[in-house]
N, C-alpha and C positions, 0 to 999 in steps of 0.2 A: 503495499500499499505507499503510496506518496501523495499526502498533502503537501498543497502550498498555498500561501498566503499572498492576496494581490487583490486585484480590482478584476472580476470578470463579468461578461454580459454578453448576452447571445438571446435566439429565440428557443423556444423548445418547439421539436419536432414530434414530437409524441403526442397522441391521440386520446381525447378525453379528459379524463382526470390525470393523467399521467404527467401533466404538467403542475411543476408549482414554483412559488417565488420564494425557496428555502424557509426562514422561520416567520414570514410574513403570512403566511397561508397559502393554501392549495387554493389555485383556477381553473375553470372550464374554460376550453377556449372553443371556436367557431374555426372557421378557415386560418390557415397559416398565416395570412395577410393581417387577422384582427388581433392576432397573440401579444400583448404586451410583452418586453423585452424583460428577460430576468438578470437581475443584478448582483451579485454575492460577493464575498470576500474569502472565500475558499475553494479551491477545488480539489478532489480526491480521486484518484486512479489507481485500479486495481491490478495488478498486472501478474499475470502468471508468470513465475519466475524459472519455469521449466521451459515454458514455451516461446517465451516473452511478448505473449498477446496481451491487447489489453483485454481485461476480464469483466470489467464494470466500471462508470465514473460517475460522478456526480458533483452538483455545486450547491453551498450553501453560506450560512453565515457562521457557521459552528465549527472550531477546530475540531478535530477528534482526538481522542485520547488515545494516542498509539501505545504506549507504554503498556495499555492491555495486551498488544500483540504478542510482545515479545521484546528482546533488543532493538533500541532506536539510535539510528543515526542520522544527525544533521549535517546539512551540507550548508555553508553560507556563503558559499562563491558567486557572484555577482557576474 
């Protein structure tokens, strides 16, 4: 799992109630053009270490507690 702090925005491509605006609450949308942009401060990527494939991702405003997953490595390079 990789968690990155920053400023992220985009439009949800999921159908129905699969889109949410992080902790601000869930939204239902009509067509893609009617969907409001999602703005968040954290993006999380779940990558399979064996295959190096992206398994899942999400955006929100809450940084996950990575310590619960095991040893944590922090990289401050810019």
